[in-house]
C-alpha positions in Angstrom: 147.5 104.8 144.9 147.4 101.4 144.1 144.0 102.1 142.9 144.1 104.7 140.2 147.0 103.1 139.1 145.0 100.0 137.9 142.1 102.4 136.6 144.3 104.0 134.7 145.9 101.0 133.3 142.7 99.6 132.3 141.7 103.0 130.6 145.1 103.1 128.6 144.0 99.5 127.4 140.5 100.3 126.3 141.7 103.2 124.6 143.9 100.9 123.1 141.2 98.7 122.0 139.1 101.1 120.9 141.6 102.9 118.5 142.5 99.4 117.1 139.4 98.3 116.2 138.4 101.8 114.6 140.7 100.9 111.8 139.3 100.1 108.1 142.2 97.6 108.0 140.9 95.9 111.5 137.2 95.7 109.3 138.8 94.0 106.4 141.0 91.3 108.9 137.2 90.6 110.7 135.4 90.2 107.4 137.9 87.8 106.5 138.6 85.6 109.1 134.5 85.6 109.4 134.2 84.1 105.5 137.4 81.9 105.9 135.0 80.2 109.1 132.0 80.4 107.1 134.2 78.5 104.6 135.7 76.1 106.9 132.2 75.5 108.1 130.4 74.5 105.0 133.6 72.4 103.8 132.9 70.1 107.2 129.2 70.2 107.0 128.3 73.0 109.3 129.3 70.9 112.4 126.7 72.2 115.1 129.5 72.7 117.5 131.8 75.0 115.4 128.2 76.7 114.9 127.7 77.5 118.9 131.3 78.3 119.5 131.2 81.1 116.9 128.2 82.2 118.5 129.3 82.9 121.6 132.3 83.6 121.3 130.4 86.8 118.7 128.2 87.5 121.8 131.5 87.9 124.1 132.8 89.8 121.5 130.0 92.4 120.8 129.5 92.8 124.3 133.4 93.6 125.1 133.1 96.2 122.6 130.4 98.1 123.9 132.3 98.5 126.8 134.6 99.2 125.5 132.8 102.2 122.7 131.2 103.4 126.4 134.2 103.8 128.0 135.9 105.9 124.9 132.7 108.2 124.2 132.8 108.9 128.0 136.6 110.0 128.0 135.9 111.8 125.1 132.2 113.3 126.1 134.4 114.7 129.7 137.4 116.1 127.4 135.5 118.2 125.3 132.9 119.7 127.9 136.1 120.4 130.0 137.5 122.0 126.5 134.1 124.0 126.4 133.9 124.6 129.7 137.6 126.9 129.9 136.4 128.5 126.2 133.2 130.0 128.2 135.5 131.0 131.2 138.1 132.5 128.8 135.4 135.1 127.1 134.3 137.5 129.3 130.8 138.7 127.6 130.3 134.5 127.8 126.9 132.9 129.8 128.6 130.8 132.8 125.3 129.8 133.8 125.3 126.8 131.4 128.4 125.6 132.5 127.1 122.8 134.4 124.1 122.1 132.5 124.6 118.3 131.9 124.1 117.9 135.5 120.5 119.1 135.5 117.1 117.5 135.8 115.4 117.0 132.4 112.5 119.6 133.2 115.5 122.0 133.8 116.4 121.0 130.1 113.2 121.0 128.6 112.8 124.8 130.4 116.3 126.0 129.3 116.0 125.1 125.4 112.6 126.5 125.9 114.3 129.6 127.4 116.8 129.7 124.3 114.7 129.2 121.5 112.6 132.3 122.4 115.8 134.1 123.2 117.1 133.1 119.7 113.8 133.8 117.9 113.6 137.4 119.6 117.4 138.5 118.9 116.5 136.9 115.4 113.5 139.4 114.5 115.2 142.2 116.5 118.0 141.9 114.1 116.1 141.7 111.2 113.4 144.4 112.1 116.8 146.7 112.7 118.0 146.8 108.5 115.3 145.7 105.9 116.5 143.4 103.3 116.5 146.4 100.7 117.9 148.7 102.9 121.0 146.7 103.2 124.3 147.6 101.6 125.3 145.8 98.4 128.5 143.9 99.2 131.6 145.5 97.5 132.6 143.7 94.3 136.5 144.3 95.5 136.3 142.9 98.9 136.4 139.1 99.3 134.3 137.6 102.2 136.2 134.8 103.6 
């Protein structure tokens, strides 16, 4: 039980970092800090040790943020997928064959895309053949189509 509690804490912490760093004010503060550091470097004659320290710190922060972004995107993708799955289950006429399509092989995905394109093309052709453009009724000027 302790393992899942630790994971939840880490997940919440990473989510909080992601939320905090996605704000415009954070980008402004980071920009001010970098400009301030560059001015400080220029005033002190660009000491190599300071440049190296800045380079290492920037690299470490970038690497950490890659993992934060990956975690938050993965989490949001899972949540979105669960919501879509629930919508598919809730609609009686929905095709539930694609609920777990994200676990399919690449070849299966390519085949599904081709099949879907062909199916949609056939539907589009059939619907355009049913009622010719010039035979379609004019919209009623009094009704609103919102």
